[in-house]
N, C-alpha and C positions, 0 to 999 in steps of 0.2 A: 515643585516637584510631586508628582503624582504617584501613588504606589499601585502595583499591578493588582487587578482584581483577583480574588481567590474563590476556590469552592471547597467545601468539605467532603471527604470520603471517609466513610466508616466501614470496617469490616470485622466480623467476628472470625477469629482464627483459633486453631488449637494451642495449648499452653506449649506443646512441644515446637510447634512453628514459630511461636512468639520467642521462645529461648532460641531458636536458631536464627532469626532475624536480629535479635539483640546482639548475639555473638558475632555475626557476620559484620553488623553495622560497627562494633566496637573494634573488630579486627582492621577495619578501614578507617578508623577514626572518624567516623560520622554518626550524626544522630541517627535513630532508628527511622524517624520520619524522612530524613534526607536519602537514606538507603533504599526505603520502599519506594519512595517516589521515582528515584532514578531507575530502579529495577522496572517499575511499572511503565515508566516512560520508554525505555529501551524495549520491553516486550510489545507495547503498542505501537512504536514506529516499526519493529520488524513486522507485526501482523499486517499493517497498513502496506508496507512495502512488498510483502508476499502477495497481497491481494491486487496491487496494481502494477506490478511488473509481470510482463508476459516471459516466460523463459522457454525457449527452444532448444531441442537437440541439435546438433551438429547437422544432421540430416535435414531437419526441419528449416535450420537457417539457410542452407544450400537451396532448398526447394523455394523458399520464399524470395530469395535473392534472384533465382532464375526466372521466377514468375515476375518479378519486378523488371528485370532486364529484357525479357521476352514474353510479355503479356499475350495470352491467346486472342485470336481475333474477336471481335464482338459478334455476338449472336444477334439475330434479329429482334429476340426479346429483349435484349440488352439495350439495343439501338432505340426500341419503342420507350423503354424505361427511361432513358435519357432524355428523349423528346418530351415525354409527359413531365418530366422534372423541370426542364426548361420553361414548359407552358405554365407550370404551377409556380415557379420562382421568376417569371417573366424574364429569364437570362437570354441575352442575344449573342 
């Protein structure tokens, strides 16, 4: 059985923050390391989700759906672009 690889993370924090983290971890019955790692993991996942997910207002959703259901006619420039794409990719 192999163990998961780990990396070390160090941070300098104020004594007040240290005391707060210690108290919060004790209230949850966790080690401070476990508490901090879980909190950082949650914050990282939230940051990634916010960066990767596109959120649209209801009006924007309706506009997007309408464009997908009834796309505008292709302009000559768009037709030329698709033709160049086919030639570049050799798509038949």
